[in-house]
C-alpha positions as CSV (number, residue, x, y, z in Angstrom):
1,M,84.2,87.2,88.1
2,D,87.2,89.3,87.2
3,A,88.6,91.5,90.0
4,T,88.2,95.3,89.6
5,S,91.5,97.0,88.8
6,S,92.7,99.6,91.3
7,T,93.3,103.3,90.5
8,S,96.8,104.3,89.6
9,P,98.6,106.3,92.3
10,P,99.2,110.0,91.8
11,S,102.8,111.0,91.1
12,P,103.3,114.6,91.9
13,A,106.7,116.1,91.0
14,A,108.9,117.8,93.6
15,A,106.6,117.6,96.6
16,P,107.4,120.1,99.3
17,A,109.9,119.2,102.0
18,G,108.3,117.1,104.8
19,A,105.4,116.0,102.5
20,G,104.7,112.8,100.6
21,S,105.9,110.1,102.9
22,A,103.6,108.9,105.7
23,E,104.8,110.1,109.1
24,E,104.3,108.6,112.5
25,I,102.3,110.7,115.0
26,R,103.0,110.2,118.7
27,L,101.2,111.9,121.6
28,E,103.1,111.9,124.8
29,G,101.2,112.9,127.9
30,V,98.9,115.2,125.9
31,S,95.9,116.7,127.7
32,K,93.5,119.6,127.3
33,V,92.0,121.4,130.3
34,Y,89.9,124.5,129.6
35,A,89.9,127.7,131.6
36,D,86.8,126.7,133.5
37,G,88.5,123.5,134.7
38,T,86.7,121.2,132.2
39,V,88.9,118.3,131.1
40,G,88.6,117.7,127.4
41,V,91.4,115.1,127.1
42,Q,93.4,113.3,129.8
43,E,97.1,112.5,129.5
44,L,97.0,110.7,126.2
45,D,99.9,108.4,125.2
46,L,99.1,107.2,121.7
47,T,101.1,106.3,118.6
48,F,99.5,106.5,115.2
49,A,101.7,104.3,112.9
50,A,103.0,105.7,109.6
51,G,100.8,104.6,106.7
52,E,97.9,103.3,108.9
53,L,94.4,104.5,109.3
54,T,93.5,105.0,112.9
55,V,89.9,105.7,114.0
56,L,89.0,107.7,117.2
57,V,85.5,106.5,118.1
58,G,83.3,107.2,121.1
59,P,80.1,109.0,122.3
60,S,79.6,112.8,121.9
61,G,81.8,114.8,124.3
62,C,84.5,112.1,124.7
63,G,87.3,114.3,123.3
64,K,87.9,112.6,119.9
65,T,87.7,115.8,117.8
66,T,89.7,117.7,120.4
67,T,92.4,115.1,120.2
68,M,92.5,115.3,116.4
69,K,92.5,119.2,116.5
70,M,95.5,119.2,118.9
71,I,97.5,117.3,116.3
72,N,97.4,120.2,113.9
73,R,97.1,122.7,116.8
74,I,93.8,124.2,115.9
75,I,93.4,123.5,119.6
76,E,96.5,124.0,121.7
77,P,97.3,121.2,124.2
78,S,97.6,122.1,127.9
79,T,100.3,119.5,128.5
80,G,102.5,117.0,126.7
81,R,104.3,116.7,123.4
82,I,103.1,115.9,119.9
83,L,105.7,114.4,117.6
84,L,105.2,114.3,113.9
85,G,107.8,112.1,112.1
86,G,109.9,112.4,115.3
87,E,109.8,116.2,115.4
88,D,108.1,117.9,118.4
89,V,105.6,120.2,116.7
90,T,104.1,121.7,119.9
91,G,106.5,124.7,119.5
92,A,106.5,124.9,115.7
93,D,104.7,127.6,113.6
94,P,101.1,126.3,113.5
95,V,100.5,127.7,110.0
96,Q,103.5,125.9,108.5
97,L,102.4,122.8,110.4
98,R,98.9,122.8,109.0
99,R,100.3,123.0,105.5
100,R,102.0,119.6,106.1
101,I,98.7,118.0,107.2
102,G,95.6,117.4,105.1
103,Y,92.3,118.1,106.8
104,V,88.8,117.0,105.9
105,I,85.7,117.9,107.9
106,Q,82.1,116.8,108.0
107,N,80.7,119.7,105.9
108,V,83.7,119.6,103.6
109,G,84.6,123.3,104.1
110,L,85.0,124.2,100.4
111,F,85.0,127.9,99.7
112,P,81.6,128.5,98.1
113,H,82.7,131.4,95.9
114,Q,85.5,129.4,94.3
115,T,85.4,126.6,91.7
116,V,86.3,123.1,92.6
117,R,89.6,123.5,90.7
118,V,90.5,126.6,92.7
119,N,89.4,125.0,96.0
120,V,91.6,121.9,95.4
121,G,94.6,124.0,94.5
122,T,94.4,126.1,97.7
123,V,97.4,124.7,99.6
124,P,99.7,124.4,96.6
125,R,99.1,128.0,95.8
126,L,100.0,129.0,99.4
127,L,103.2,126.9,99.0
128,G,104.1,128.9,95.9
129,W,103.7,126.2,93.2
130,D,103.5,127.5,89.7
131,K,100.2,127.5,87.8
132,R,101.0,124.7,85.4
133,R,102.1,122.4,88.3
134,I,98.9,123.3,90.3
135,R,96.6,122.6,87.4
136,A,98.3,119.2,86.6
137,R,98.1,118.2,90.3
138,V,94.4,119.3,90.6
139,D,93.4,117.4,87.4
140,E,95.3,114.3,88.6
141,L,93.6,114.3,92.0
142,L,90.1,115.0,90.7
143,D,90.5,112.0,88.5
144,V,91.8,109.9,91.4
145,V,88.8,110.7,93.6
146,G,86.4,110.0,90.7
147,L,85.6,113.5,89.6
148,D,86.1,114.3,85.9
149,P,88.2,117.5,85.8
150,A,86.6,118.6,82.5
151,V,83.1,118.2,83.9
152,H,83.5,119.1,87.6
153,G,86.7,121.3,87.7
154,D,84.9,124.6,86.9
155,R,81.8,123.9,88.9
156,Y,81.1,125.6,92.2
157,P,80.4,123.6,95.4
158,H,76.6,124.2,95.3
159,Q,76.5,122.6,91.9
160,L,77.8,119.3,93.3
161,S,76.0,116.5,95.1
162,G,77.0,115.8,98.8
163,G,79.1,112.9,97.8
164,Q,80.9,114.9,95.1
165,R,81.6,117.7,97.6
166,Q,83.2,115.1,100.0
167,R,85.4,113.8,97.2
168,A,86.5,117.3,96.3
169,G,87.3,117.9,100.0
170,V,89.5,114.7,100.0
171,A,91.2,115.9,96.9
172,R,91.9,119.3,98.4
173,A,93.4,117.7,101.5
174,L,95.7,115.6,99.4
175,A,96.7,118.4,97.0
176,A,100.2,119.1,98.5
177,D,100.8,115.4,99.1
178,P,100.9,115.6,102.9
179,G,102.2,112.7,105.0
180,V,99.3,113.0,107.4
181,L,95.5,113.3,106.8
182,L,93.0,114.3,109.6
183,M,89.4,113.5,108.9
184,D,86.6,114.6,111.2
185,E,83.4,112.7,110.5
186,P,83.8,113.3,106.8
187,F,81.0,111.0,105.6
188,S,78.3,111.5,108.2
189,A,76.4,114.2,106.3
190,V,75.5,112.0,103.3
191,D,72.9,109.3,103.0
192,P,73.8,105.7,103.9
193,I,74.2,104.4,100.3
194,V,76.5,107.3,99.3
195,R,78.3,106.9,102.6
196,E,79.1,103.2,102.1
197,R,80.3,104.0,98.5
198,L,82.5,106.8,99.8
199,Q,84.0,104.5,102.4
200,S,84.8,101.9,99.8
201,E,86.4,104.4,97.5
202,F,88.4,106.0,100.3
203,L,89.8,102.6,101.3
204,R,90.9,102.0,97.7
205,L,92.5,105.4,97.7
206,Q,94.3,104.7,100.9
207,E,95.7,101.5,99.4
208,T,97.3,103.7,96.8
209,V,98.5,106.8,98.8
210,R,99.2,105.1,102.2
211,K,98.9,108.2,104.3
212,T,98.9,108.3,108.1
213,I,95.2,109.0,108.7
214,V,93.4,109.9,112.0
215,F,89.7,109.5,111.4
216,V,87.0,110.6,113.8
217,T,83.6,109.0,113.9
218,H,80.9,108.2,116.4
219,D,79.8,105.1,114.4
220,I,81.4,101.9,115.5
221,E,80.4,100.1,112.3
222,E,82.3,102.7,110.2
223,A,85.3,102.4,112.6
224,V,85.4,98.6,112.2
225,R,85.0,98.8,108.4
226,I,87.8,101.3,107.7
227,G,90.2,101.2,110.6
228,D,93.6,99.5,110.9
229,R,93.4,100.4,114.6
230,I,90.7,101.9,116.7
231,A,90.9,104.0,119.9
232,V,87.7,103.8,121.9
233,M,87.3,106.9,124.0
234,S,85.0,107.7,126.9
235,E,83.8,110.8,128.6
236,G,86.6,112.9,129.9
237,G,88.9,112.1,127.1
238,R,90.1,108.7,128.3
239,V,91.1,105.9,125.9
240,E,89.5,102.7,127.1
241,Q,91.0,100.5,124.5
242,Y,93.4,100.9,121.5
243,A,93.7,97.9,119.3
244,S,92.7,96.4,116.0
245,P,89.0,96.1,115.1
246,A,89.1,92.3,115.5
247,E,90.7,92.6,118.9
248,I,88.2,95.2,120.1
249,L,85.2,93.1,118.8
250,G,86.7,89.8,120.1
251,R,88.1,90.9,123.4
252,P,86.6,94.2,124.7
253,A,88.9,95.6,127.4
254,N,86.0,96.4,129.8
255,D,82.3,96.8,130.1
256,F,82.3,100.3,128.6
257,V,83.9,99.0,125.4
258,A,81.6,96.0,125.3
259,D,78.5,98.2,125.6
260,F,79.8,100.7,123.1
261,V,80.5,98.1,120.3
262,G,77.2,96.4,121.0
263,A,75.8,93.0,121.8
264,D,76.1,92.1,118.1
265,R,79.8,92.5,118.1
266,G,80.1,88.9,116.9
267,L,78.3,89.8,113.7
268,K,80.4,93.0,113.3
269,R,83.5,90.8,113.7
270,L,82.5,88.9,110.5
271,A,83.4,92.1,108.6
272,V,87.0,92.1,109.8
273,T,87.7,88.3,109.6
274,G,89.1,86.9,106.4
275,I,88.6,83.5,104.9
276,D,91.3,81.0,105.8
277,A,92.0,77.9,103.8
278,A,91.7,75.8,106.9
279,D,88.0,76.7,107.1
280,L,87.1,75.5,103.6
281,E,85.2,72.3,103.2
282,Q,85.9,70.1,100.2
283,P,82.7,68.6,98.7
284,P,82.7,66.0,95.9
285,V,84.0,67.4,92.7
286,V,83.0,66.3,89.2
287,H,83.9,67.7,85.8
288,V,81.8,69.0,82.9
289,A,83.0,66.1,80.6
290,D,82.2,63.4,83.1
291,G,79.3,61.1,82.4
292,L,76.2,61.4,84.6
293,A,76.4,57.7,85.6
294,D,80.0,58.2,86.9
295,A,78.9,61.4,88.8
296,R,75.9,59.6,90.3
297,S,78.2,56.8,91.5
298,A,80.6,59.3,93.0
299,L,77.8,61.1,94.9
300,R,76.3,57.9,96.3
301,D,79.7,56.6,97.4
302,S,80.4,59.8,99.3
303,G,76.9,60.1,100.7
304,A,76.6,63.7,99.5
305,R,73.5,65.3,98.0
306,W,75.4,67.6,95.5
307,A,78.8,68.0,93.9
308,V,80.8,71.0,92.6
309,V,81.2,71.1,88.8
310,L,84.6,72.2,87.5
311,D,85.9,72.6,83.9
312,D,89.1,71.1,82.7
313,A,91.2,74.1,84.1
314,G,89.8,73.6,87.6
315,N,87.5,76.7,87.3
316,L,84.0,76.7,88.8
317,H,81.4,75.8,86.2
318,G,78.4,75.2,88.5
319,W,76.9,72.5,90.8
320,L,75.1,69.2,90.3
321,P,72.4,68.0,92.7
322,L,72.0,64.2,93.1
323,E,68.5,64.2,91.6
324,R,69.8,65.7,88.3
325,A,72.5,63.0,88.0
326,E,70.2,60.6,86.2
327,G,70.1,59.2,82.7
328,A,72.7,59.5,80.0
329,G,74.7,62.5,79.0
330,T,77.5,64.5,80.5
331,V,77.7,66.5,83.8
332,G,77.9,69.7,81.8
333,S,74.4,69.2,80.3
334,A,72.8,68.8,83.8
335,A,74.8,71.2,85.9
336,R,73.2,74.2,87.4
337,R,74.6,77.7,87.5
338,M,76.4,78.7,90.8
339,D,75.7,82.3,91.9
340,A,76.7,81.8,95.5
341,W,80.5,82.5,95.4
342,V,83.0,85.0,96.8
343,P,86.7,85.8,96.1
344,R,89.3,84.4,98.5
345,D,90.0,87.9,99.9
346,A,86.4,88.5,100.9
347,S,85.4,88.8,104.6
348,L,83.2,86.3,106.4
349,K,80.5,89.0,106.4
350,T,80.5,89.0,102.6
351,A,80.4,85.2,102.5
352,F,77.5,85.1,105.0
353,A,75.6,87.9,103.2
354,T,76.0,86.1,99.8
355,M,74.8,82.9,101.3
356,L,71.6,84.6,102.6
357,Q,71.1,86.6,99.4
358,Q,71.3,83.5,97.2
359,E,69.3,81.4,99.7
360,A,72.1,78.9,99.5
361,G,73.3,76.3,101.9
362,W,76.9,77.0,101.0
363,V,79.1,79.5,99.2
364,A,82.0,78.7,96.9
365,V,85.4,80.4,97.4
366,L,87.3,81.3,94.3
367,D,90.8,82.5,93.4
368,G,90.0,84.2,90.2
369,D,87.8,81.5,88.6
370,R,89.7,78.6,90.3
371,F,87.7,76.7,92.9
372,L,89.3,76.5,96.3
373,G,86.5,75.0,98.5
374,V,83.2,76.0,100.1
375,L,82.0,77.6,103.3
376,T,78.9,76.3,105.0
377,P,77.0,77.8,108.0
378,E,79.0,75.4,110.2
379,S,82.4,76.3,108.9
380,L,81.5,80.0,109.1
381,H,80.7,79.6,112.7
382,S,83.9,77.7,113.3
383,A,85.9,80.3,111.5
384,L,84.4,83.1,113.7
385,R,85.2,81.1,116.9
386,R,88.8,80.7,115.8
387,S,89.0,84.4,115.0
388,V,87.9,85.3,118.5
389,E,90.6,83.0,119.8
390,G,93.1,84.8,117.6
391,R,94.0,81.9,115.4
392,I,93.1,83.2,112.0
393,P,94.1,86.3,110.1
394,E,92.2,89.6,110.3
395,T,91.3,91.7,107.3
396,A,90.6,95.0,108.9
397,G,89.3,97.8,106.6
398,T,88.3,95.4,103.8
399,A,86.4,97.2,101.1
400,S,84.4,94.1,100.4
401,A,82.8,94.0,103.8
């Protein structure tokens, strides 16, 4: 039941000027109109907060990739200003600008004729870093993204799996410690199992590096899982709603947003709703050293059919059904193992999934091993209702979802 420890943050020396710290991105009246009159993006006024992961989501052709590419000026905006850390970059040298911004695309974009180590060190080499510093940074980042430098550093992209190539792409984007990271459907080319694993690992990485990230996807479930905020875009480059995942799922701004997030948005909202102490029920509690006769009396007095069993330190030991509270002996000798449990920082989705997987009528909530209370189907439903009404905390982007 011990929590998994997080990866230590990278600590590059002497990052280049303008890099390292997350930077706010602000779009003011930004639009893109092509030569034939086609409107790609309409008058966007958006602020991407420093250190947050913002997802642009919407159907094909809605302008989400165009919006992202205007930030690093791969596509030049027709009108408006783009401010990076308060600096208007619409008139800056685009090459220098791109060296301040990490960029990850769907098919990774690694150079096939170069090793992973050389690929990851691309931008630091362009910035004039010395070889020793580049090697140290590359080894550090490969380790952070879960690639052993000794094993994978000298391999070529075709010698890696799809998931490994994506990790190498993220490492390359982070190599010069940019304050901003742009990601264009980076996980869509891998199978669902690898994709979910990459999402979880990326969320853990973001907890460490805290970059300003703009992430493009067409998948609302991915957006809900990883985003701090989501911009739902429609055809013609319009933003229909820009809010937290919980707000979009609980209060769609219009019919387009409601249709896009789907009729099951209540279930999706479980993934971004945390467990609140007010939602926990407190069943009868007995201890391992208690006699069965005393436990039986306590259960009958309360009218309950089962009790939670704790040890002397208040940690969860198991549970005791009424029918096993018979005869002599102690509670510990008759208690059953309790497998339906979740940590206190889990989402309601995780709690519900655990309940279903264990075929249990309730799930215990623990702080480490210490028992806090239980969630039942009724309390899960009440928690979700309160979440929609905005009365309990969100946990957007939780890796446990």
